[in-house]
N, C-alpha and C positions, 0 to 999 in steps of 0.2 A: 415512476416514483422519482422524486427530486434527488439529485446528487448531493444537494446541500441540506439534506435532512438534519434537523436539529436533534442532537442526542446529548443527554446529561448536561444541559445548559451550555453546550459548546457547539460551534459550527464545526462539524467533522472536517470539512474541507480546510478550514482555517488551521486546524491542527495538523493535518497530514500534508497538505500540498504546499505549505510554506517551508517545508523541510528541505534541507540541503542534500540529504542522502541517507545512507545507511552504512553500517558495518565498518567503522574506522578502527583498525587494530592499533596496537601500541607502536607499530612501525609505519603506520599511515597507509596501509593497504586496505582497499575496500573488499569486503567479502560478505556473502549472505549466509546466514546460519539457518539450517533447516533442522531445528530442534523439535523434539516431540513427534518424531515420525510414527510412533506407535499410535498416535491419535488420529491418523489419517483414515478416512473412509473412502474407499475407491469406487468409482463407477467403472473405471477402466484404467489400467496402468499407464497407457499412453496419454490419457487425459491428464492424469496427475503429473506426468513428466512435462508435458507441454505447458500446463498451467503454472507449475513450479518455476519453469524457466522464464515465463512472462512476468511473474511476480518479482523474481530476482532482477530482471532487466528494468522493470518499473522503478524499483528502489535504487538501482544503480544510477538511473537517469536523475532521480531526485537528489541523490548524493552529490552528483556533479552539477547540480543546479541547472539542469537542462530541461526547462519546462516544455519545450517543443518536442523533445524526444520522449519525455514521460507521457505527454499527451497522446502519443501513438498507441498507448496501452489503455486509453480511455474510450468509452463508446463515442462514436462520432458526434452525436447530438449534444455532448457535454464538453467537447474538447476546447471550444472557445472560452467558456467560463473557467475551465480548469487552468488553461494557460494564463489567463488574466490573474486569477487568484494566486497561482503559484509564483508568478513574477512579483506580485505585491508582497507576498508573505515569506519568501525564502530568506530574507534578511532578519526575520524575527524569531525563527526557530530552526535549530540545526539538529538533524537526526544523527545519532552516533551508532545505533545498532537496530536491526530489524530481524527478528527471529520468528520464522513461520512455525506456529504451534500445531496447526492442523488444517487439513483441506478435506472438505466434504463435497463430492461431485454428485450431482443429480442429473443423470443422463436424460431422463424423461423431460425435465423442464429446461435443460440446457444451461443450468446455472450451477455455480459452485460457491460455497461459503469458505472463506479463508480467514483463519485467526492468526493475528500477528502481534507479537510482543515487541513494543517499540521503546527504545531509550533515546532521549533527546534533551536538549537544553534550550532555554529561551535567552536570546540576546537582550540585554547585556548581563544578565545575572549569572550565566554559566553554571547554574545548579542543575545537576543531572536529575531528570524525572523519567518516569515510566508510565506507559499506558498499554491497554490491550485494545486492539482494533479488530473489528470484524468487517471484512470486505465481501461484496457480492460481485462476482465476475460472471459474465454471460458469454456463451459461445455464439459467435456471429457466423452463421452459415454463409452470409454474403462475403465476409472477409476471411472466413476459414480459420478463425483464431479466437482465443479467449480475450475479452475486453472488460476492463474495470467499469462497473456501473455505480457502485455505492460504497461509501466508507462510513462506518459508525464507530464511535468511541464507546466501549463497553465499560472499562474501568480506567479511571484516571488516578494515578498515585503520585506522591511527591518524593 
């Protein structure tokens, strides 16, 4: 399935991978908020911990506008496109917060669905907007870790 799947008349990649990052607090410290932990469906506690850490590191890399580091968390076949798009778009949209709302791990398929509530602004308007994203991560036996395969925008709010 294409990483650049069109959802709600928006290119999902344009919306997420042009972002600068996540979690800017009032004093300028980056942090990841894991809200909604009651919504998590676990395949295994270790899977959840490892995947949660990778989601956090992915958003940290976006926050610091490090497309190369963020690409490490993307499936290898899509890293080149990801890096190119991230570099093109990072000046157009800035992420201010990413809050993981839920993680569903399916051990049989080796996939996980991650729901993230994102707050961001588009340059130069600086009007804060929110959206809900659903990401599909897959476990790569070859690399021994979770990798991002797909991002879709579920709800876009102003």
